[in-house]
gemmi code that builds the backbone of each chain (N, CA, C; Angstrom):
import gemmi

chains = {
    "A": [
        ("UNK", (0.828, -1.214, 0.004), (0.005, 0.001, -0.024), (0.889, 1.276, -0.034)),
        ("UNK", (0.657, 2.134, -0.936), (1.421, 3.413, -0.919), (0.439, 4.539, -0.647)),
        ("UNK", (0.831, 5.418, 0.180), (-0.038, 6.569, 0.538), (0.788, 7.745, 1.048)),
        ("UNK", (0.232, 8.947, 0.972), (0.971, 10.064, 1.523), (0.019, 11.076, 2.086)),
        ("UNK", (0.589, 11.996, 2.914), (-0.234, 13.113, 3.492), (0.637, 14.294, 3.668)),
        ("UNK", (0.022, 15.530, 3.706), (0.762, 16.695, 4.005), (-0.066, 17.664, 4.831)),
        ("UNK", (0.605, 18.207, 5.841), (-0.131, 19.112, 6.725), (0.669, 20.372, 6.988)),
        ("UNK", (0.015, 21.514, 6.847), (0.732, 22.772, 7.135), (0.007, 23.457, 8.246)),
        ("UNK", (0.775, 23.865, 9.324), (0.201, 24.444, 10.450), (1.028, 25.635, 10.958)),
        ("UNK", (0.390, 26.631, 11.589), (1.173, 27.699, 12.190), (1.925, 27.147, 13.403)),
        ("UNK", (3.020, 27.779, 13.717), (3.871, 27.369, 14.876), (3.240, 27.799, 16.137)),
        ("UNK", (2.353, 26.938, 16.699), (1.707, 27.199, 17.940), (1.710, 25.974, 18.812)),
        ("UNK", (1.903, 26.083, 20.133), (2.016, 24.899, 20.993), (0.747, 24.048, 20.959)),
        ("UNK", (-0.389, 24.706, 20.767), (-1.624, 23.829, 20.698), (-1.703, 22.946, 19.507)),
        ("UNK", (-0.890, 23.223, 18.507), (-0.847, 22.297, 17.296), (0.074, 21.107, 17.488)),
        ("UNK", (0.820, 21.094, 18.593), (1.688, 19.926, 18.798), (0.916, 18.611, 18.927)),
        ("UNK", (-0.152, 18.649, 19.705), (-1.019, 17.509, 19.897), (-1.765, 17.159, 18.535)),
        ("UNK", (-2.221, 18.189, 17.874), (-2.885, 18.015, 16.587), (-1.990, 17.280, 15.564)),
        ("UNK", (-0.771, 17.784, 15.469), (0.183, 17.177, 14.504), (0.458, 15.704, 14.790)),
        ("UNK", (0.710, 15.395, 16.048), (1.142, 14.021, 16.350), (-0.094, 13.058, 16.221)),
        ("UNK", (-1.299, 13.548, 16.446), (-2.485, 12.707, 16.326), (-2.771, 12.465, 14.831)),
        ("UNK", (-2.513, 13.443, 14.001), (-2.781, 13.341, 12.575), (-1.797, 12.273, 12.006)),
        ("UNK", (-0.553, 12.322, 12.382), (0.430, 11.320, 11.821), (0.108, 10.026, 12.384)),
        ("UNK", (-0.261, 9.871, 13.630), (-0.607, 8.615, 14.200), (-1.814, 8.012, 13.473)),
        ("UNK", (-2.871, 8.870, 13.191), (-4.049, 8.372, 12.468), (-3.725, 7.918, 11.060)),
        ("UNK", (-2.853, 8.622, 10.437), (-2.416, 8.282, 9.078), (-1.684, 6.891, 9.099)),
        ("UNK", (-0.812, 6.721, 10.074), (-0.028, 5.468, 10.192), (-0.928, 4.262, 10.579)),
        ("UNK", (-2.051, 4.558, 11.138), (-2.913, 3.469, 11.704), (-3.408, 2.542, 10.632)),
        ("UNK", (-3.476, 3.063, 9.367), (-4.057, 2.245, 8.276), (-3.224, 1.019, 7.975)),
        ("UNK", (-1.970, 0.932, 8.375), (-1.137, -0.286, 8.199), (-1.148, -1.225, 9.442)),
        ("UNK", (-1.999, -0.887, 10.368), (-2.141, -1.739, 11.580), (-0.884, -1.881, 12.401)),
        ("UNK", (-0.289, -0.761, 12.774), (0.902, -0.900, 13.737), (0.382, -1.296, 15.080)),
        ("UNK", (1.245, -1.774, 15.977), (0.839, -2.039, 17.379), (0.709, -0.699, 18.181)),
        ("UNK", (0.009, -0.780, 19.293), (-0.155, 0.419, 20.115), (1.170, 1.036, 20.452)),
        ("UNK", (2.112, 0.189, 20.832), (3.444, 0.701, 21.167), (4.091, 1.383, 20.027)),
        ("UNK", (3.913, 0.849, 18.808), (4.557, 1.449, 17.640), (3.943, 2.819, 17.374)),
        ("UNK", (2.644, 2.947, 17.489), (1.952, 4.203, 17.246), (2.333, 5.192, 18.292)),
        ("UNK", (2.494, 4.692, 19.526), (2.884, 5.560, 20.645), (4.310, 6.145, 20.371)),
        ("UNK", (5.166, 5.323, 19.818), (6.545, 5.732, 19.493), (6.519, 6.884, 18.442)),
        ("UNK", (5.628, 6.669, 17.430), (5.552, 7.654, 16.314), (4.950, 8.997, 16.930)),
        ("UNK", (3.992, 8.874, 17.749), (3.383, 10.079, 18.342), (4.403, 10.872, 19.124)),
        ("UNK", (5.179, 10.128, 19.953), (6.161, 10.853, 20.787), (7.205, 11.452, 19.972)),
        ("UNK", (7.705, 10.772, 19.003), (8.806, 11.347, 18.142), (8.336, 12.565, 17.323)),
        ("UNK", (7.123, 12.476, 16.802), (6.576, 13.611, 16.064), (6.353, 14.790, 16.963)),
        ("UNK", (5.923, 14.573, 18.146), (5.709, 15.591, 19.167), (7.035, 16.320, 19.470)),
        ("UNK", (8.098, 15.555, 19.589), (9.435, 16.124, 19.815), (9.883, 17.049, 18.723)),
        ("UNK", (9.670, 16.573, 17.452), (10.144, 17.361, 16.276), (9.349, 18.675, 16.143)),
        ("UNK", (8.033, 18.568, 16.333), (7.102, 19.740, 16.218), (7.401, 20.738, 17.292)),
        ("UNK", (7.585, 20.197, 18.559), (7.944, 21.038, 19.650), (9.257, 21.818, 19.428)),
        ("UNK", (10.250, 21.066, 18.935), (11.533, 21.715, 18.558), (11.292, 22.864, 17.575)),
        ("UNK", (10.507, 22.665, 16.567), (10.149, 23.691, 15.570), (9.579, 24.947, 16.226)),
        ("UNK", (8.641, 24.683, 17.170), (7.927, 25.743, 17.883), (8.882, 26.548, 18.753)),
        ("UNK", (9.651, 25.767, 19.595), (10.482, 26.426, 20.627), (11.760, 26.942, 20.073)),
        ("UNK", (12.423, 26.093, 19.294), (13.821, 26.454, 18.836), (13.798, 27.099, 17.433)),
        ("UNK", (13.085, 26.397, 16.500), (13.078, 26.919, 15.156), (12.469, 28.358, 15.051)),
        ("UNK", (11.306, 28.533, 15.683), (10.661, 29.861, 15.611), (10.727, 30.612, 16.938)),
        ("UNK", (11.500, 30.003, 17.931), (11.602, 30.659, 19.279), (10.290, 31.196, 19.752)),
        ("UNK", (9.242, 30.398, 19.675), (7.908, 30.734, 20.220), (7.262, 31.878, 19.469)),
        ("UNK", (7.777, 32.262, 18.313), (7.139, 33.295, 17.503), (6.417, 32.706, 16.315)),
        ("UNK", (5.900, 33.562, 15.402), (5.171, 33.041, 14.246), (6.036, 32.327, 13.275)),
        ("UNK", (5.364, 31.402, 12.515), (6.062, 30.638, 11.491), (5.227, 29.522, 10.984)),
        ("UNK", (5.617, 28.853, 9.951), (4.833, 27.744, 9.420), (5.627, 26.424, 9.537)),
        ("UNK", (4.960, 25.423, 9.949), (5.529, 24.025, 10.048), (4.806, 23.127, 9.075)),
        ("UNK", (5.664, 22.423, 8.277), (5.078, 21.539, 7.285), (5.397, 20.124, 7.647)),
        ("UNK", (4.317, 19.306, 7.803), (4.557, 17.898, 8.172), (4.036, 17.004, 7.049)),
        ("UNK", (4.905, 16.145, 6.528), (4.385, 15.220, 5.499), (4.815, 13.812, 5.862)),
        ("UNK", (4.069, 12.895, 5.393), (4.363, 11.477, 5.716), (4.043, 10.631, 4.472)),
        ("UNK", (4.882, 9.632, 4.338), (4.774, 8.711, 3.246), (4.633, 7.281, 3.789)),
        ("UNK", (3.755, 6.518, 3.355), (3.703, 5.082, 3.734), (3.904, 4.195, 2.572)),
        ("UNK", (4.938, 3.407, 2.617), (5.108, 2.400, 1.564), (5.090, 1.029, 2.227)),
        ("UNK", (4.105, 0.226, 2.006), (3.889, -0.967, 2.763), (3.863, -0.621, 4.231)),
        ("UNK", (4.728, -1.204, 5.012), (4.692, -0.958, 6.470), (5.803, 0.086, 6.898)),
        ("UNK", (6.373, 0.771, 5.848), (7.428, 1.711, 6.202), (6.879, 3.130, 6.228)),
        ("UNK", (7.018, 3.781, 7.368), (6.532, 5.204, 7.503), (7.704, 6.178, 7.525)),
        ("UNK", (7.549, 7.164, 6.725), (8.636, 8.231, 6.648), (7.890, 9.519, 6.950)),
        ("UNK", (8.262, 10.244, 8.027), (7.627, 11.488, 8.399), (8.664, 12.615, 8.313)),
        ("UNK", (8.332, 13.696, 7.597), (9.252, 14.856, 7.513), (8.613, 16.048, 8.149)),
        ("UNK", (9.396, 16.720, 9.035), (8.955, 17.912, 9.763), (9.842, 19.004, 9.386)),
        ("UNK", (9.263, 20.046, 8.714), (10.068, 21.136, 8.228), (9.648, 22.432, 8.896)),
        ("UNK", (10.752, 23.218, 9.297), (10.468, 24.584, 9.743), (11.446, 25.493, 8.985)),
        ("UNK", (11.041, 26.802, 8.852), (11.887, 27.783, 8.089), (12.383, 28.762, 9.067)),
        ("UNK", (12.804, 28.290, 10.294), (13.234, 29.192, 11.348), (14.686, 29.415, 11.381)),
        ("UNK", (15.210, 29.457, 12.615), (16.620, 29.928, 12.785), (17.690, 28.827, 12.504)),
        ("UNK", (17.273, 27.575, 12.449), (18.241, 26.531, 12.174), (19.052, 26.232, 13.430)),
        ("UNK", (19.872, 25.137, 13.353), (20.572, 24.712, 14.560), (22.094, 24.988, 14.279)),
        ("UNK", (22.703, 25.812, 15.172), (24.091, 26.204, 14.926), (25.040, 25.028, 15.073)),
        ("UNK", (24.881, 24.243, 16.121), (25.731, 23.079, 16.382), (24.825, 21.876, 16.499)),
        ("UNK", (24.693, 21.169, 15.355), (23.741, 19.981, 15.402), (24.249, 18.858, 16.247)),
        ("UNK", (25.580, 18.603, 16.256), (26.161, 17.472, 17.007), (25.866, 17.710, 18.499)),
        ("UNK", (26.069, 18.860, 18.935), (25.767, 19.228, 20.333), (24.303, 19.079, 20.635)),
        ("UNK", (23.477, 19.554, 19.729), (22.003, 19.528, 19.900), (21.522, 18.088, 20.063)),
        ("UNK", (22.180, 17.164, 19.415), (21.714, 15.775, 19.480), (22.238, 15.056, 20.689)),
        ("UNK", (23.128, 15.646, 21.469), (23.632, 15.007, 22.717), (22.511, 14.895, 23.761)),
        ("UNK", (22.392, 13.669, 24.365), (21.435, 13.494, 25.453), (21.646, 14.551, 26.520)),
        ("UNK", (20.507, 15.137, 26.977), (20.490, 16.110, 28.122), (21.036, 17.441, 27.795)),
        ("UNK", (21.539, 17.640, 26.512), (21.959, 18.969, 26.175), (20.793, 19.881, 25.694)),
        ("UNK", (20.645, 21.075, 26.255), (19.668, 21.995, 25.776), (20.282, 23.388, 25.599)),
        ("UNK", (19.843, 24.057, 24.591), (20.252, 25.442, 24.337), (19.407, 26.450, 25.143)),
        ("UNK", (18.265, 25.865, 25.743), (17.375, 26.702, 26.494), (17.044, 26.162, 27.857)),
        ("UNK", (18.115, 26.089, 28.752), (17.836, 25.574, 30.126), (16.880, 26.448, 30.881)),
        ("UNK", (16.821, 27.724, 30.548), (15.924, 28.672, 31.205), (14.447, 28.345, 30.953)),
        ("UNK", (14.167, 27.588, 29.897), (12.812, 27.242, 29.642), (12.518, 25.814, 30.151)),
        ("UNK", (13.424, 25.332, 31.006), (13.292, 23.983, 31.551), (13.134, 22.893, 30.546)),
        ("UNK", (13.936, 22.997, 29.433), (13.930, 21.941, 28.445), (14.744, 20.816, 28.991)),
        ("UNK", (14.380, 19.534, 28.738), (15.097, 18.454, 29.341), (16.339, 18.009, 28.481)),
        ("UNK", (16.310, 18.484, 27.211), (17.459, 18.091, 26.314), (17.347, 16.685, 25.779)),
        ("UNK", (16.166, 16.078, 25.917), (15.975, 14.661, 25.540), (15.229, 14.466, 24.181)),
        ("UNK", (14.951, 15.578, 23.528), (14.113, 15.489, 22.293), (14.744, 14.640, 21.264)),
        ("UNK", (15.977, 14.889, 20.812), (16.597, 14.069, 19.763), (16.871, 12.662, 20.213)),
        ("UNK", (17.195, 12.475, 21.513), (17.469, 11.173, 22.013), (16.127, 10.320, 21.887)),
        ("UNK", (15.055, 10.945, 22.186), (13.778, 10.204, 22.097), (13.470, 9.897, 20.626)),
        ("UNK", (13.684, 10.858, 19.715), (13.389, 10.601, 18.291), (14.262, 9.526, 17.760)),
        ("UNK", (15.577, 9.480, 18.154), (16.480, 8.429, 17.726), (16.087, 7.038, 18.273)),
        ("UNK", (15.600, 7.056, 19.537), (15.346, 5.714, 20.142), (13.947, 5.171, 19.752)),
        ("UNK", (13.005, 6.080, 19.501), (11.659, 5.587, 19.253), (11.395, 5.307, 17.776)),
        ("UNK", (12.320, 5.798, 16.942), (12.164, 5.531, 15.465), (13.373, 4.720, 14.984)),
        ("UNK", (13.306, 4.210, 13.773), (14.447, 3.416, 13.237), (15.582, 4.352, 12.867)),
        ("UNK", (15.245, 5.546, 12.332), (16.203, 6.492, 12.101), (15.650, 7.902, 12.169)),
        ("UNK", (16.633, 8.863, 12.478), (16.227, 10.295, 12.613), (17.296, 11.095, 11.904)),
        ("UNK", (16.957, 11.663, 10.805), (17.892, 12.388, 9.910), (17.599, 13.889, 9.979)),
        ("UNK", (18.624, 14.679, 10.188), (18.379, 16.119, 10.377), (19.264, 16.891, 9.378)),
        ("UNK", (18.594, 17.821, 8.649), (19.317, 18.722, 7.789), (18.975, 20.166, 8.313)),
        ("UNK", (19.970, 21.005, 8.556), (19.705, 22.298, 9.110), (20.679, 23.324, 8.533)),
        ("UNK", (20.234, 24.549, 8.429), (21.055, 25.601, 7.982), (20.696, 26.905, 8.784)),
        ("UNK", (21.650, 27.448, 9.488), (21.356, 28.651, 10.304), (20.731, 29.731, 9.425)),
        ("UNK", (19.638, 30.268, 9.910), (18.967, 31.274, 9.188), (17.901, 30.771, 8.180)),
        ("UNK", (17.971, 29.521, 7.845), (17.048, 28.978, 6.795), (16.043, 28.002, 7.363)),
        ("UNK", (16.463, 27.242, 8.361), (15.463, 26.255, 8.932), (16.041, 24.890, 9.083)),
        ("UNK", (15.097, 23.992, 9.502), (15.503, 22.588, 9.803), (14.455, 21.608, 9.268)),
        ("UNK", (15.043, 20.541, 8.702), (14.187, 19.454, 8.307), (14.564, 18.158, 9.044)),
        ("UNK", (13.629, 17.580, 9.679), (13.852, 16.362, 10.429), (13.087, 15.235, 9.662)),
        ("UNK", (13.748, 14.123, 9.414), (13.075, 13.014, 8.703), (13.179, 11.789, 9.669)),
        ("UNK", (11.985, 11.246, 9.973), (11.882, 10.170, 10.932), (11.315, 8.984, 10.131)),
        ("UNK", (11.976, 7.777, 10.339), (11.603, 6.642, 9.632), (11.329, 5.515, 10.597)),
        ("UNK", (10.186, 4.776, 10.364), (9.967, 3.564, 11.203), (9.230, 2.569, 10.335)),
        ("UNK", (9.772, 1.280, 10.335), (9.084, 0.190, 9.668), (8.329, -0.625, 10.694)),
        ("UNK", (7.016, -0.738, 10.575), (6.261, -1.444, 11.489), (6.334, -2.982, 11.377)),
        ("UNK", (6.073, -3.615, 12.536), (6.072, -5.067, 12.511), (7.468, -5.646, 12.601)),
        ("UNK", (8.414, -4.910, 13.088), (9.801, -5.362, 13.286), (10.004, -6.217, 14.500)),
        ("UNK", (9.122, -6.004, 15.482), (9.272, -6.751, 16.705), (9.145, -8.255, 16.463)),
        ("UNK", (9.846, -9.065, 17.246), (9.847, -10.463, 17.059), (8.513, -11.070, 17.436)),
        ("UNK", (7.668, -11.443, 16.473), (6.402, -12.017, 16.728), (6.381, -13.398, 16.048)),
        ("UNK", (6.106, -14.407, 16.840), (5.998, -15.742, 16.249), (4.532, -16.112, 16.012)),
        ("UNK", (4.228, -16.491, 14.811), (2.840, -16.882, 14.562), (2.505, -18.220, 15.252)),
        ("UNK", (1.311, -18.220, 15.819), (0.941, -19.491, 16.489), (0.331, -20.434, 15.521)),
    ],
    "B": [
        ("UNK", (-5.307, 19.127, 29.092), (-4.658, 18.601, 30.271), (-5.323, 19.239, 31.509)),
        ("UNK", (-5.780, 18.452, 32.397), (-6.384, 18.952, 33.653), (-5.433, 18.606, 34.756)),
        ("UNK", (-5.251, 19.598, 35.638), (-4.324, 19.417, 36.842), (-5.101, 19.741, 38.072)),
        ("UNK", (-5.060, 18.806, 39.007), (-5.701, 19.003, 40.309), (-4.671, 18.974, 41.367)),
        ("UNK", (-4.638, 19.973, 42.241), (-3.674, 19.967, 43.298), (-4.295, 19.564, 44.653)),
        ("UNK", (-3.661, 18.665, 45.320), (-4.205, 18.208, 46.634), (-3.073, 18.280, 47.687)),
        ("UNK", (-3.529, 18.347, 48.943), (-2.520, 18.409, 49.980), (-2.608, 17.149, 50.846)),
        ("UNK", (-1.438, 16.592, 51.146), (-1.346, 15.468, 52.101), (-0.188, 15.769, 53.001)),
        ("UNK", (-0.494, 16.384, 54.153), (0.567, 16.794, 55.066), (1.434, 17.843, 54.476)),
        ("UNK", (2.796, 17.547, 54.367), (3.677, 18.567, 53.716), (3.948, 18.246, 52.219)),
        ("UNK", (3.132, 17.280, 51.674), (3.284, 16.900, 50.280), (2.237, 17.484, 49.393)),
        ("UNK", (2.591, 18.091, 48.290), (1.672, 18.551, 47.273), (1.460, 17.463, 46.278)),
        ("UNK", (0.267, 17.008, 46.184), (-0.074, 15.961, 45.179), (-0.578, 16.594, 43.900)),
        ("UNK", (0.108, 16.257, 42.810), (-0.292, 16.882, 41.474), (-0.906, 15.815, 40.686)),
        ("UNK", (-2.251, 15.820, 40.609), (-3.002, 14.828, 39.831), (-3.208, 15.259, 38.450)),
        ("UNK", (-2.793, 14.507, 37.446), (-2.807, 14.977, 36.063), (-3.713, 14.065, 35.190)),
        ("UNK", (-4.498, 14.741, 34.381), (-5.351, 13.974, 33.453), (-5.130, 14.534, 32.029)),
        ("UNK", (-4.693, 13.728, 31.090), (-4.509, 14.139, 29.666), (-3.118, 13.920, 29.201)),
        ("UNK", (-2.609, 14.777, 28.289), (-1.420, 14.580, 27.636), (-0.357, 15.625, 28.083)),
        ("UNK", (0.758, 15.139, 28.538), (1.760, 16.001, 29.140), (2.815, 16.369, 28.063)),
        ("UNK", (2.502, 17.493, 27.293), (3.434, 17.964, 26.368), (3.815, 19.383, 26.575)),
        ("UNK", (4.516, 20.015, 25.651), (4.968, 21.413, 25.822), (3.819, 22.399, 26.069)),
        ("UNK", (2.701, 22.178, 25.322), (1.530, 23.030, 25.504), (0.916, 22.935, 26.856)),
        ("UNK", (0.936, 21.782, 27.419), (0.332, 21.507, 28.761), (1.211, 21.974, 29.882)),
        ("UNK", (2.552, 21.837, 29.723), (3.396, 22.096, 30.884), (3.511, 23.584, 31.205)),
        ("UNK", (3.341, 24.487, 30.285), (3.486, 25.936, 30.586), (2.471, 26.395, 31.610)),
        ("UNK", (1.270, 26.014, 31.455), (0.236, 26.358, 32.413), (0.384, 25.669, 33.768)),
        ("UNK", (0.766, 24.414, 33.636), (0.921, 23.500, 34.746), (2.000, 24.024, 35.680)),
        ("UNK", (3.098, 24.375, 35.119), (4.297, 24.941, 35.826), (3.811, 26.070, 36.699)),
        ("UNK", (3.096, 26.997, 36.125), (2.682, 28.300, 36.862), (1.767, 27.894, 38.007)),
        ("UNK", (0.917, 26.965, 37.775), (-0.007, 26.553, 38.822), (0.691, 25.942, 39.980)),
        ("UNK", (1.675, 25.007, 39.685), (2.354, 24.297, 40.753), (3.240, 25.270, 41.539)),
        ("UNK", (3.971, 26.141, 40.784), (4.895, 27.052, 41.466), (4.230, 28.099, 42.316)),
        ("UNK", (3.022, 28.479, 41.849), (2.218, 29.441, 42.729), (1.951, 28.790, 43.996)),
        ("UNK", (1.510, 27.569, 43.996), (1.169, 26.822, 45.215), (2.430, 26.607, 46.082)),
        ("UNK", (3.550, 26.268, 45.417), (4.800, 26.058, 46.230), (5.215, 27.368, 46.885)),
        ("UNK", (5.063, 28.451, 46.206), (5.523, 29.754, 46.783), (4.631, 30.257, 47.874)),
        ("UNK", (3.357, 29.916, 47.849), (2.406, 30.462, 48.801), (2.043, 29.617, 49.987)),
        ("UNK", (2.317, 28.282, 49.828), (2.053, 27.420, 50.933), (3.337, 26.585, 51.211)),
        ("UNK", (3.353, 26.136, 52.414), (4.600, 25.582, 52.863), (4.765, 24.042, 52.550)),
        ("UNK", (4.796, 23.724, 51.290), (4.969, 22.386, 50.914), (6.483, 21.972, 50.849)),
        ("UNK", (6.751, 20.800, 51.315), (8.103, 20.297, 51.320), (8.371, 19.324, 50.091)),
        ("UNK", (7.383, 18.526, 49.863), (7.556, 17.491, 48.857), (6.478, 17.595, 47.750)),
        ("UNK", (6.743, 17.008, 46.591), (5.730, 16.892, 45.525), (5.605, 15.456, 45.074)),
        ("UNK", (4.361, 15.035, 44.927), (4.090, 13.717, 44.372), (3.353, 13.911, 43.044)),
        ("UNK", (3.942, 13.463, 41.923), (3.216, 13.599, 40.623), (2.443, 12.283, 40.402)),
        ("UNK", (1.134, 12.489, 40.312), (0.283, 11.253, 40.087), (-0.115, 11.204, 38.617)),
        ("UNK", (0.460, 10.233, 37.900), (0.270, 10.001, 36.484), (-0.901, 9.147, 36.065)),
        ("UNK", (-1.787, 8.829, 37.022), (-2.881, 7.925, 36.779), (-3.677, 8.257, 35.470)),
        ("UNK", (-3.953, 9.524, 35.232), (-4.725, 9.918, 34.045), (-3.820, 10.353, 32.861)),
        ("UNK", (-2.565, 10.095, 32.926), (-1.690, 10.567, 31.854), (-1.400, 9.431, 30.809)),
        ("UNK", (-1.919, 9.716, 29.536), (-1.680, 8.643, 28.562), (-0.590, 9.018, 27.570)),
        ("UNK", (0.023, 10.220, 27.736), (1.101, 10.658, 26.862), (2.034, 11.575, 27.584)),
        ("UNK", (3.342, 11.308, 27.426), (4.305, 12.400, 27.864), (5.548, 12.362, 26.946)),
        ("UNK", (5.994, 13.549, 26.636), (7.202, 13.661, 25.883), (8.275, 14.421, 26.700)),
        ("UNK", (9.303, 14.905, 26.024), (10.448, 15.421, 26.804), (10.155, 16.742, 27.495)),
        ("UNK", (9.013, 17.436, 27.035), (8.587, 18.642, 27.769), (8.123, 18.279, 29.173)),
        ("UNK", (7.471, 17.138, 29.298), (6.991, 16.652, 30.616), (8.208, 16.423, 31.539)),
        ("UNK", (9.221, 15.796, 30.877), (10.452, 15.501, 31.653), (11.052, 16.732, 32.205)),
        ("UNK", (11.101, 17.802, 31.333), (11.753, 19.115, 31.680), (10.957, 19.731, 32.852)),
        ("UNK", (9.645, 19.700, 32.799), (8.828, 20.307, 33.811), (8.998, 19.554, 35.206)),
        ("UNK", (9.097, 18.280, 35.152), (9.321, 17.468, 36.398), (10.736, 17.709, 36.963)),
        ("UNK", (11.725, 17.735, 36.071), (13.079, 17.975, 36.538), (13.224, 19.428, 37.134)),
        ("UNK", (12.479, 20.364, 36.546), (12.494, 21.762, 37.064), (11.927, 21.847, 38.462)),
        ("UNK", (10.757, 21.111, 38.738), (10.224, 21.083, 40.096), (11.128, 20.307, 41.048)),
        ("UNK", (11.791, 19.260, 40.567), (12.733, 18.471, 41.341), (13.882, 19.413, 41.878)),
        ("UNK", (14.377, 20.270, 40.960), (15.463, 21.173, 41.361), (14.962, 22.153, 42.468)),
        ("UNK", (13.813, 22.717, 42.244), (13.330, 23.669, 43.248), (13.121, 23.036, 44.633)),
        ("UNK", (12.444, 21.830, 44.593), (12.117, 21.153, 45.820), (13.313, 20.537, 46.543)),
        ("UNK", (14.255, 19.959, 45.767), (15.416, 19.318, 46.428), (16.392, 20.372, 46.927)),
        ("UNK", (16.414, 21.514, 46.397), (17.254, 22.635, 46.977), (16.862, 22.997, 48.360)),
        ("UNK", (15.565, 22.763, 48.642), (15.043, 23.092, 50.019), (14.959, 21.798, 50.876)),
        ("UNK", (15.595, 20.740, 50.422), (15.640, 19.531, 51.187), (14.432, 18.691, 51.042)),
        ("UNK", (13.518, 18.883, 50.123), (12.346, 18.123, 49.940), (12.533, 17.023, 48.956)),
        ("UNK", (11.468, 16.212, 48.760), (11.529, 15.058, 47.865), (10.476, 15.189, 46.806)),
        ("UNK", (10.797, 14.635, 45.549), (9.845, 14.531, 44.497), (9.674, 13.066, 44.200)),
        ("UNK", (8.401, 12.645, 44.131), (8.180, 11.225, 43.728), (7.083, 11.189, 42.633)),
        ("UNK", (6.842, 9.971, 42.092), (5.913, 9.822, 41.056), (5.103, 8.580, 41.243)),
        ("UNK", (3.906, 8.497, 40.774), (3.172, 7.228, 40.926), (2.262, 6.983, 39.696)),
        ("UNK", (1.877, 5.708, 39.615), (0.885, 5.299, 38.610), (1.201, 5.612, 37.124)),
        ("UNK", (2.469, 5.370, 36.808), (2.911, 5.593, 35.369), (2.547, 4.395, 34.519)),
        ("UNK", (2.003, 4.608, 33.381), (1.820, 3.502, 32.423), (3.115, 3.174, 31.788)),
        ("UNK", (3.212, 2.047, 31.041), (4.456, 1.637, 30.475), (5.033, 2.644, 29.530)),
        ("UNK", (4.176, 3.343, 28.770), (4.587, 4.289, 27.770), (5.333, 5.506, 28.431)),
        ("UNK", (4.658, 6.001, 29.540), (5.187, 7.133, 30.228), (6.502, 6.727, 30.923)),
        ("UNK", (6.472, 5.489, 31.458), (7.691, 4.942, 32.166), (8.874, 4.908, 31.243)),
        ("UNK", (8.618, 4.535, 29.929), (9.731, 4.375, 29.027), (10.407, 5.752, 28.720)),
        ("UNK", (9.539, 6.799, 28.639), (10.144, 8.187, 28.462), (10.926, 8.599, 29.746)),
        ("UNK", (10.302, 8.234, 30.883), (10.947, 8.573, 32.224), (12.298, 7.897, 32.302)),
        ("UNK", (12.365, 6.645, 31.949), (13.604, 5.884, 32.046), (14.692, 6.308, 31.072)),
        ("UNK", (14.253, 6.793, 29.952), (15.166, 7.282, 28.897), (16.068, 8.389, 29.424)),
        ("UNK", (15.495, 9.240, 30.284), (16.199, 10.366, 30.878), (16.834, 9.946, 32.241)),
        ("UNK", (16.673, 8.684, 32.665), (17.254, 8.312, 33.912), (16.508, 8.937, 35.129)),
        ("UNK", (15.317, 9.427, 34.875), (14.595, 10.122, 35.999), (14.334, 9.303, 37.231)),
        ("UNK", (14.118, 7.985, 36.998), (13.820, 7.090, 38.138), (14.997, 7.001, 39.149)),
        ("UNK", (16.254, 7.441, 38.740), (17.359, 7.439, 39.672), (17.248, 8.608, 40.672)),
        ("UNK", (16.514, 9.695, 40.289), (16.323, 10.869, 41.132), (14.970, 10.869, 41.861)),
        ("UNK", (13.930, 10.387, 41.092), (12.605, 10.417, 41.505), (12.031, 9.022, 41.681)),
        ("UNK", (11.786, 8.581, 42.950), (11.219, 7.237, 43.133), (9.827, 7.119, 42.502)),
        ("UNK", (9.596, 5.943, 41.910), (8.351, 5.681, 41.207), (7.506, 4.614, 42.019)),
        ("UNK", (6.302, 4.886, 42.337), (5.460, 3.997, 43.095), (4.232, 3.563, 42.236)),
        ("UNK", (3.667, 2.486, 42.611), (2.528, 1.938, 41.825), (1.201, 2.671, 42.093)),
        ("UNK", (1.109, 3.246, 43.285), (-0.132, 4.042, 43.587), (0.172, 5.165, 44.440)),
        ("UNK", (-0.819, 6.094, 44.476), (-0.623, 7.334, 45.363), (-0.512, 6.886, 46.811)),
        ("UNK", (-1.241, 5.936, 47.255), (-1.182, 5.406, 48.633), (0.245, 4.921, 48.909)),
        ("UNK", (0.809, 4.085, 48.075), (2.196, 3.540, 48.218), (3.150, 4.720, 48.283)),
        ("UNK", (2.986, 5.698, 47.449), (3.927, 6.810, 47.435), (3.944, 7.551, 48.711)),
        ("UNK", (2.722, 7.784, 49.249), (2.569, 8.610, 50.500), (3.100, 7.832, 51.686)),
        ("UNK", (3.079, 6.536, 51.623), (3.533, 5.758, 52.810), (5.034, 5.425, 52.531)),
        ("UNK", (5.515, 5.714, 51.335), (6.917, 5.384, 51.059), (7.153, 3.895, 50.824)),
        ("UNK", (6.034, 3.147, 50.493), (6.173, 1.736, 50.396), (6.888, 1.308, 49.080)),
    ],
}
model = gemmi.Model(1)
for chain_id, residues in chains.items():
    chain = gemmi.Chain(chain_id)
    for i, (resn, *xyz) in enumerate(residues, 1):
        res = gemmi.Residue()
        res.name, res.seqid = resn, gemmi.SeqId(i, " ")
        for name, pos in zip(("N", "CA", "C"), xyz):
            atom = gemmi.Atom()
            atom.name, atom.element = name, gemmi.Element(name[0])
            atom.pos, atom.b_iso = gemmi.Position(*pos), 0.0
            res.add_atom(atom)
        chain.add_residue(res)
    model.add_chain(chain)
structure = gemmi.Structure()
structure.add_model(model)
structure.setup_entities()
């Protein structure tokens, strides 16, 4: 089964829940497990939250979320046209945050990497950031009875 | 996200219902800190019974309250986490700082 979706939303914190639920509902058509759907929801939430807080620094902006399903492989892309990430390697370190004053845990990228099969980031200061998250469903070891 | 604050001795119980994300934590943080500043609470217990989703924003909010409370010699604990929330919790190693109990009653008695 091949399918795709695209969603464009203003950078607002109330859209974080909307975005993750839309992607989860889209992915549901290939019957992932509850845990797999939960992983996708959490990873998408992290990427969209990063766009709101870091990409647009809680200001106005547009976030574009698209997803492609090819058989049981989901690829989600989250794009912002914000400030970009100056030091990507540092940003991806567990517990590192550029905004400790906002009580950020610094776990966003760690969660995206752990909950998805892959997390690819392309960023350019002043231009924005694109995060691509991939997960193939049904990878857990299940033995048919 | 609905947040209900309850008092049990010197412990502030934070009962949460809904999804604990960046949007939810901003309002929640203000509500908890107002209570901490105006009443003499020593400890906080986060009750996750009604929480079906948490991301790293939730972790940040809990760690922030941990910092405030532990600086004054108090304790932060958590209870009733489902397996999904626990997974996020453990990824940040929060359980090494914040003891996790199966129920509010167990947490209050320290069982």
